[in-house]
N, C-alpha and C positions, 0 to 999 in steps of 0.2 A: 497754615503752619505744617511743616513736614513732621512725620512721626519720629520719635527718638531713634537715633542710629544704633543698631544692635552691635556694631563693631566698635572697638576703641578707636579714638581719633588716629587717622593714618594720613601722612603726607609723604610725597615722593620727591626727592631731590636728585637731579640728574648728575651733578658734579659737586665735589666737595667745595669748589670755589663759588658755587651759586649762592646768591642772597635771597632767592625765592624758592619755594617748593609748591607743588600742586596738591590740593586736597583730593584724596582718593575715595572717601566715604560716599556711598549712595546718598543723594539728597544734600550733600555738602555738610558743613559744620556751622553751628550757631555762634554768635558772639559770646564770649565768655568761656568757650571751650579751652581747656588746658591741654596742650600737646604733650607727648611723652617727655620732651626735653624741657618742659616747664614754661614754654611760651604760651601766653594767653591771647586768643583772638580778640581783636578790638572790633571787628566787623563779622557779619555772617559771610562766609566764603562758600560759593556754590561748588559742587563737585567739578573737578578738572581745572578750577581756577587757582590762581597763584596767591600765596600768602607771603608777606615780607618776613623773612627770618630774622632780620636785623633792621634797625632804622636806616632808611635810604635817603640821603640828602638830595635836595633839588639839584638837577642837572647830573646827578651821579648815574652810572650805568646800572641797569637792572640785568642781572646775569642769570641765564638759564642755559644748560649745556656748556657752561663756561664761555658763553658768547653774549655780548651786549645785545639784548633783544629790544632795548629802548632806553631812553633816558628820562628820569623822573621830572615831571612838570612841576612838582611841588615836593616838599618834605613828606616822606611816607613813613609812618611809625611802624615799629616791629609789631607783627600780628595783624596788620591791615590787609585788606583785600587789594591786590594789585591788578588792575584791569586796564583795558586799552585807553580809557579816557585820562589815565594818569601818566601815559607814556608818550614821548616823542620818538618816532621811528628813526633808526639810523639811516643814513644815506646808503644807496646801493654801492657795493664794492666796485671799484674801477676794474675794467677788464684788461688793464695793462699791468705789467710787472707781476703777473701771477706765477705761483710756483708751477713748474712744468716737469711732470714725471719725477718728482722728488721723494715720493713715499718710499719707505723701506721695502725691500723685496718681500713678496708674499710667498711664504714657504709652506703653505698648507699641503698636506699629503693628499694625493689623488684618492677619490672615493670610488671604489670598484665593486662590481658584482651586482649592481642594481639594474633592473630591467622593467619594461612594461610591454604590453601587447598593443602594437600600433599598425597602421596601414602604410606600407612602404610604397613610395611613389617612384615613377620613372626617373625623375630628376634627382633622386636620392633623399629627398625630404620625407618626413614621416607625419602622417595624420593621426590625430587622436579620435577623430570622428570621420564618418563616411557620408558626405553630404553632397547633394546636387544643388549647386548655387546658380541661380539665373541672374546674369549681369544685366543691368538696365543702363542705357546710355543717357537717359533723361528722366526727370521726375514725371513727365507727362504720361509715361507708360505704367506708373506704379500701380494704379487701380486695376488695370488689366492684368498685370503680373500677379497681383495679390489674389485676384479671382482665379487665375489659372493655377496658382500654387495650391489653393484649396481644392480645386478639382483633381490635381495630380495626387494630392494626399489621399483623397477619398477614393479615386478610381484606379490609380496606377500603383501607388506605393505598396499596397498589400501584396502585389505580385513580386515585389523585390525586398524580401525580408532583411537582406544585409545592408540596405541603405537606411541610414539613420534618420534622414530628414531631407526635405526640399525647401529651399528658402529663396526669396527674391532679395537681391542686393539693392534695396531702395535707397535713394539719396536725393538731394535737392539740386544737383548740378546738371550740366549738359546743355542749357540754352539760357538766353538772357544774360550771358556773361561775356566778358572780353576774352574770348577764347585764344587770341594770339598775344595776350599780355604776358610778359616774362614769367610772372608767378603762376600763370595758369597751368604750368607743368606740375604743380603740386597736387591739385585735385585729380588731374588726368592720370598721373603715374600712381596715385593712391588707389584709384578704382581699378586700374590695370593690375596692380600687384595684389590687391584683395582677391581679384578673380582667380589668382593663381595660388591662393592660400593652400597649405598642405592638406587641410581638411576637406578639400574639394576634389582630390584625386586626379588632378590634371584635366578635368573636364571643363571646357569653356563653352557656355551657351549664352547667347546675347539676345535680348529683346530691344528693338529700336523703334522709335516712332517713324523716322524717315526724314523729317525736315530739320532736325536739331543740329546745333553747331557741332556737338561732339559726335561725329559720325563713327560707326564701328571701326572703319579702317584707320581712323585717327587714334582711337582707343587702343587698338591692336594692330600696329603697323605690320604689313606683310613681311618686310625684311626681318623684323624681330621675331615673328612667328616662325619663319623658316629656320632661323638659327636655333630657336628653342626646340623645335620638333626634331631637327637633325641630331641635336645633342642628346635628346631623350632616346631616340631610336638607336643611336650609336652604342648605347649601353645594353647589349643583348643579354646580359646576365640577369637583368631584372625580370622576374616572372610576372610582375604586376604592371606592365607597360600600359598605362591608361590613356595614351594619346589616341589609340584606335586608328581610325581612318582619316582623322583630321590632317589637312595639309595647310601649307602656307596660304593657299588661295581659297580654301573653302571654310573659312570661319563660319560657325553655325549661328546664323542670324535670322531671327523672325522680325520682319519689318511690318509694322501694323498698317502703314499707308500703302503697302503693296496692293496692286490691282486685284489680285486673286481673293482678297479679303472682302467679302460681301456680308456685312453685318457683324455684330459683336461676337457671336458664337463661332464664326469662322476664324476669328483671331485666336480665340481660346483653343479651338481644335488644332490650329497650327502650332501653338506653344506645346500642347500635349504631345503631338506627333514628334516634334523636335526633341522632347524630353526622353522619349523611349530609348533610343540607342545609348544615351548617356546613362540612364538608369540601368540598362543591361550591363554596361561595362563596370559601373560601380558595384553592382550586385555580385559580380564575379570576384571581387576582392575579398581577401580574408586577412584577419589580424595575424601578425607574426611577432615573435619575441625579438625585441630590439633593446639596445642598451639605453640607460637613462640619459646618455649624451644626446639622444635625438629629441629631447624635450626643448621646446622654444617657448619660454615663459615670459609673458609681459606682466609687470607688477605696477600697481596703481593704487591711489587712495582717493576717496571721495566722501564728502560729508565728514571731514576730519574734525577731531577735537584734540584737547591737550593730551589725551591718552594715546593718540595715534603714535606719537614719538616715544611712548613709554612701553607699550605692550605690543600691539599688532605690527607696527612697522619694524621694530627691532627683531621680532620673531621672523618676519618675512626676510629681513636682512640676513639673519642666521641661516635661513633656508636658501637664500640666494648663494651664500658661500658654499653650502652643501652641493647645490646644483652645479656651480662652476667647478668645484672639485670633482664632480662626476663627469665633467666634460660637456655639460649642457650649455645652452644659450639663455641668457636672461637680459631683458631690456627694462630699464627704468627711464622715466620720462618727466613730463610736466615742467616745462621750462620756467614758467613764472613761479613755481613752487620750489625750485632748486636754485634759482638765480642767485640768491643770497648765500648759497653754499658753494659757489663756483671755486673758491680756493681749495676746498676739500676735493672737488672733482678733478681739477687740473693736476693736483699733486699726485693723485692716484692713476693718472694716465700712464699707459705702458711706454709711450714715446712723447717727446715734445710736440710732434705733429698732431697727435690725438688731443693733447691739451689745447693746442691752438684751434683745432676744429671745434671743440666745445665752446671756447671763447667766441668763435665766429658765430655759432648758433645763438648764443646769448645776445651778441651784438645785433644780429639780424632781428631777433625778437624785440629787443629794446627799440629799434627803429620802427618796427611794425606797431608797437604800442604808441610811440610818439606820433605816428601818422594818424592814429585814431584818438589822439589827445587823452590817452588813458595811462595812468601811472601804475606802478606795481602794487600799490596799496589796495587797488580795486579787487585783487584776487581774494583777499580774506573775506569770506561771506558772513552774513549775519549769523548763520548756523555755526560757522567756525568760532566766531566770537562768543556765542552763547555756550559753546563747549570749552571755553577757556583760552583759546588762541588769540592773543592780543593783536598780532600783525603778521605780515608775510615773513619777517625775519624769524620769528618763533616757529611759524609753520614750516619754513624751509629746513630748519634744524631737525624737525621731526620727520619730514618727508624724505630727506636724503638717506636716512637710516635704512630704508628699504633696499638700498643698493649693496648693503653688507660692507665687507672690507676688501673684496677682491680687486685686483687691478682692472681699470676700465680699458678695454682693448679695442673699442670701436665706437664710432659716432655716425649716426644716421640723420640726414636731413629729412624733413617731413615727406612721407610717402615713399621713401627709398626702401629697398629690400635688403635683408641681411645677406652678407657674403661669407661670414665665418663665425665660428663659435666663440663663447666667452661672454663677459659682461659688457654690454653696450649702453651708451646713452643714445636713446632715440628721441630726437627733439620733437616735442609736440606741445600744443597749448595744454593748460591744466584742465580744461573742460572735459568732463568724464568721457563723453561719447566721441569727441574728436580724438582724444588720446587713445581710446580703445580702437577706433577706426584706423588710426595710423599704425598702431602696433599690429593690427591684423594685416595691414599692407606689408609690414616688415617681415611677416611670416610666422607669427606666433601660433602655436597649436594648443596653448593652455594659458589661462588668465587668472591672476590673483588680485583681488580687490579688497582693500581694507576700509573700514568705515567706523566712525565713532557716533555720529549723529544718526546714522542709518540711511541707506538708500537701496531701493529695489533694483539696482543695476543688473543688467544681463545682456548677453550677446547671443544671437542665434548661431553664429559662425564657429564659436569655440566654447568649451566649458568654462564657466567663471566660478572660482572658489571664493566665497565671501568670508572675510575674517572680521569679527567684531572686536573693538578695542575695549569694551566694557562688559562686565557680566550682566548688568542691568539691561543693556541692549540685547545681548544674546538670549536673555530670558524672555524679554518681551517679543522679540522677533525670532522665536525659537525655530520657526519653519522657513527662515530666510537666510540665517547665518550658518555657515558650514563649520567654522572653527571659532571657539571662544578664547581669544587672547586675553580677555579681562581677568582670567584666572591668575595671570602674572601679577597684576596689581593686587589681587586678593591674597596673594601669598600661597596659592594652591598649586602653582606651576612655575617653572622657570622659562626664560627666553629660549634656552636650549631645548627644553622639553617640547615647547610649542613649535619651534622650528622643525624638529624631527617629526612631530605629528603632521605638520603641513607637508613635509617632503614625502612621507609615506602616503598621505591622502592624494597627493598629486599623481603618484604612480597608479593608484587604484582608479582614480578618475580618468587618467589618460588611457588606461586599459579598457575602459568601458564597464568595469566591474561595479563602479559606483557612479551615481548621478549627483550632481550638485543640486541644491535647492532651486537655483535659477533654472536649471534644466527641467527639474520636476514640474515647476509651475509654468514653464515656457515664458519666462520673463525676458522678452527680447525687444530691445529698443532699436530704432532706425539708425543706420549709419549716418555720420555727419562728416562730410568732406570739408577739410580745411581749405578755404578759398580766399586767399588774400588779394586776388585779382579784382579789378573793378567790376561792378554790375552795370550792364548796359540797358 
């Protein structure tokens, strides 16, 4: 039995039309609790779970966010615990006859005068960190690269104090796949674009096995390299041209099966020798003051609960609007988590064509799930349900709030790279690390991750700011969470307060003046390439 709750009973209702509210008290509320409006709970209701504010008849809509998140399978009395076993999930919204660019004009004033200290790249992008990334063409070389990276950190990195880190871009792709299948372009362009992330300073170093299907020349086609290098060198005003002596024909590749490698340590010596000129060029870079418009922020949630759509995600959404007002770029993603909010998305598109592009991405993913015989209900995890989320419809309403209210000005297919600023929908699966990997490929230089159940998520490639939805989580995971949005539910902060807190923290982290907890502990998970092509 839980200890008596020190706070008075507190429930949160998202819209005046809602017939349910969530219990905010730590440990939930016992049966018999009398709420401030006089309603008596007939069941014990866990924290984050829904209580019926009125009697709900069988087959009637259960409303949260003023949206039917389900239909009652039986009569539900007022004061009862409303959980997933009592609900029939609504059918997915058709992708036809959607509102297209119908939202009212967004007249938010520009936000000017905010800056951070970043690394300006030759292509005009800006890094928040100065990292040597070693691209791998195939999983087979991961062990060798990991060994070499540790040697580089021990033996070489102390000579280059301006280089923040050395990492291997490990993944599970490259061989044993249908490399010529139409959808193979997704993992290939993902890895290619990750290698050009702004935090890597334009340095491309590759370790190949030699016999893999994904050959270096296929990963980085010579014609494309020539175009990129010419474009970078044409900008002679950049003092930090990090292309160096690379040309279209001399991609820096260490091939482990090359004849000169006799023994394991000769492979390691080759990797270290190849790293030196890259480290020298990176070490010559210095931070400079740049406008906040150079931030490229990916927003994501994982280990979500019912508070995600009440505290953390609304605060992130408020911050998203601040960033867009400052001229920055923000990506929101997670196709299966926002699929049921498609009407809201297409209405906010800046043009009908962008609305159509979002619908196409949803249709593509619907077909992908159909091929795997998986329906959208599979997204809501046991942890989500334990945290009060009954189904994917309820989860979608809380997830979409991360995108704020700004117009959606762009759509990216999986693995594509950003081409302009503003708010973008970057189509990705909802799986945490696939989403993060694809946002890296798009060009993000800072990541925001909200969680209610808790997850030690982290990326080596960019700083990850973690936002807790509940004070209890922030207290228990005090050295993993960077922002406690649970204070909103506690009544100790507002969504606006927390949004501004996050905005200022982003500038500090982007400038290198603060490290996130994930950086402090070096919580770095492997990249996961989205590969819908067949395995051979």
